[in-house]
N, C-alpha and C positions, 0 to 999 in steps of 0.2 A: 266647747265640747269637753266632756269629762272623760278622761282616759285613765284615771287612777288617783291615788293619794300618796303624799309623802309626809314625813314629820320633819319639822325644822326646829332646832334648838339654838337659841341665841346666847351669846356671852352675856354675863350680868351687866356689863357696861352698855349693852345695846337694848336692854329691856325697857329703857325710857321711851323708846320709839314704838314698841310693839304692844298692840291691844290684845292679841291672841293669848290664850293660856299656854303654858309650857307644854310642848309635845302634842299640841292639838293637831289632828290631821288636816293637811292642806290639799285641796283639790288641784290637780294639774290638768293641762289640756294637751300635752304631748308636743306642743309647739313653742310655748314661751320658755325663755332661758331662765336659768336659776337666778341670774341677776335681776331679771324682771320680777320673779316671784318674791325675792327678798325685798325689793323696793315696794312692791304692792302691799307688803305687810307693814310698811312704814319706815324701813331703815334705808337711808341714803347709802349708795355704794361707796361714797367717800369715807364712810365710817366702818367699812367692812375690811377685815384683814383676811385671814386664811379661810377658805371654803372647803369643807370636806364632805364627801358622800360615801357613807358606809366605810369610813376610815381612810379613804384615799382623797388626795387633794385634787380639786377641780377648779376650772376657771368660771367666771360669771356667765360665760357663753354656753356652759353645760346645759343640756336639755334633760330635766329630771324625768325619771321613769317611775312607774308604780312601785310603791313600798320602799323607796329609798329613804334613808335616814340622813338628814343634812345637819351639819354643825356649822354655825356662823360665828367666827371669832371677831373680836374688835381689832382695830389697827394697833400694831405693836408700837410702843413708845420707847425711846424717841425715834422719829423718822429722820435719819441722817441723810444729808444731801451733799454731793460734791461741790455744788454751787450754793452761795448764800440764798436762802429762800426769800422771796418777795411776796408781799401780801396785797390783797385788795379787799376792803371791808365795806359792807353795805351800810345803808343810812342809819341803822339802829345801833351801830357799834362805834359811835364817836369817841367815847371815853377810852375804850380799848385802843382805838387808833392813836390817840395822843400818848398813851402809856407806851405803846410799842415804839413810837417815834422818840420818846424820851430816852429809851434804851438804845437808840441808834439803829432800829430795825426799819427797813424800807416798807412803809405801810401807806398805800394809796387809799383814798377815801372819796366817795362821791356824795356831795351835798350841794344842791338838792338831789333828791332821788332821781336817777336817770332810768329806772325800770330794769326789770330782770334781764331782758334781752341784751340791753346795752352793757350791763355789768358782766354778763357771760362773755360777750364779745371782747370787752376790754381784758378780762382774765386770759382769754386765749391769745389775743394779740400781743400782750405784754408778758405772757407766761408768769402770771401771778396766781398764787393760791387764794381762792375766794373764801373768805370767812363770813359765815352767816348763821343765824338761828332759823332761817327759812328753809325747810326741807325741800320744798318745791324748787327753789332756786338752785340748790345743790344737785338736783336730779337733772338739770339741763345738760344735755350731752356735749354742748359746745365749749363748756368751761375747760380751762387748762388743767386745773386741779381744784379741790375744795376741801373744806373742813367745817364741820358743825361746831358751833360754840355752845357748850353745854350749859353754862350758867348765865343768869341775867345780872350777876354782880361783877363789876369791873375787876376787882382783885382776883376773884376766882377765874374769870375769863383770861386774865393775863397768865395765871398759873397754868391753865389748860393749854394755851398756845405755846408757852415756853417749854412745858414738859413734853408736848407732842413733837415739836419741830426742832428744839434745841438750837435756835439761831444764835450766831455769835453776837455778843452784846458790846456795844460801843457807846455808852451813855453820853448825853450832852453834845451830840454831833449832828442832830437833825432838828429842823424846825418843827415844833409840835403843831403849828398851824397849817403848814403847806407841804411838809415832808422834804423840803430843800436842805442842802448842806449848810451847817453853821461854820463860820470862820471867825477868828479873833478880830475884834474891831478896836481901832484906836479911840481911846476915850474922847479926845477932842473932836473926832469926826461925828460922834453920836450925841454928845451932850446937848447940842442945840436942839435936838429932837425930843429931849426928855424933860419931864417936870424938873423944876429947879432943885427940889430936895433930892431927887434921884441922882442928878448930875453931881451934886456935892457929896453924897453919901457913898457912892460906889465908884470903883475905878477899874473894874474888870467887866468887859462887855463882849458879846458875840453878836454877829449879824447874819441873817439868812441870805445866802447868795441868790435865792430866787425871788422871795417876796420883800426882802429888805427889813423884816421885823428884827428889832433889837432885843437882846436878852441880857439879864444881869441877875445876880443872886439877891432877889428881893424877898418880900415877906413870905412868899409861898415856897421858898427854896427848901426849907427844912422838911416839909411834907413830901416834896418831890425827891429830895435826897434819900428819904427813908424808903421810897418805892424802889429807887435805884439800888440802894444797899441790900435790900432784901432779895432782889432779883439776882444780883451778882453772887450773893451767898448761896442761894438755892440752885442756881443754874450756871456754874462755872463753864468756861470754854470746854466743849465736848472733846476737842482734840488734845486737851491738856489732861484729861482724866486718865 
């Protein structure tokens, strides 16, 4: 049922989601909430910051009326939390998962794909922020919280998440394979499990408390160290700023 029209203006950051032309009139039915209208235009509510109607702030539950002018802002960055944020990533974000873990960030990952419903349920059960490039998944009402990952490039994805959530960084403390905690390992206790050349060349090791994987500063360490150094330089501890 058509009961009027409104105009909706989106922040520049949100226009990647929106097919409509700027300020194009949107029909309303007098029943649907503003949150529903915004999502119907392609923008997940996880990406929406302040909503204003004719200059006054409203909630997503607001029922739009004829001739109202709506402004939709993007999420303000950084989003600071009293508790360390924990993430859950979907099947398409494996590289981002490993980079978050490299920085000591709690990042759960489902492989193989367990499906949208199970991901949403785990997000809620474990109070994890669900990271995805799937807008439909982020619209599921049962998720604890969510965030759209804007780029398909891992380096830009990492910047996106670190700038948005400002999580404390503690590099080299998590297993990049399973997310478990790393602890120093006695060289003699791990050398028997390593190739002969590795055991002779390196003398500092760490082992995952959960899966048992052993880590050392091997051939790829310089590349990983560069990722860590860049993250620490760009995103220092927010509490120390």
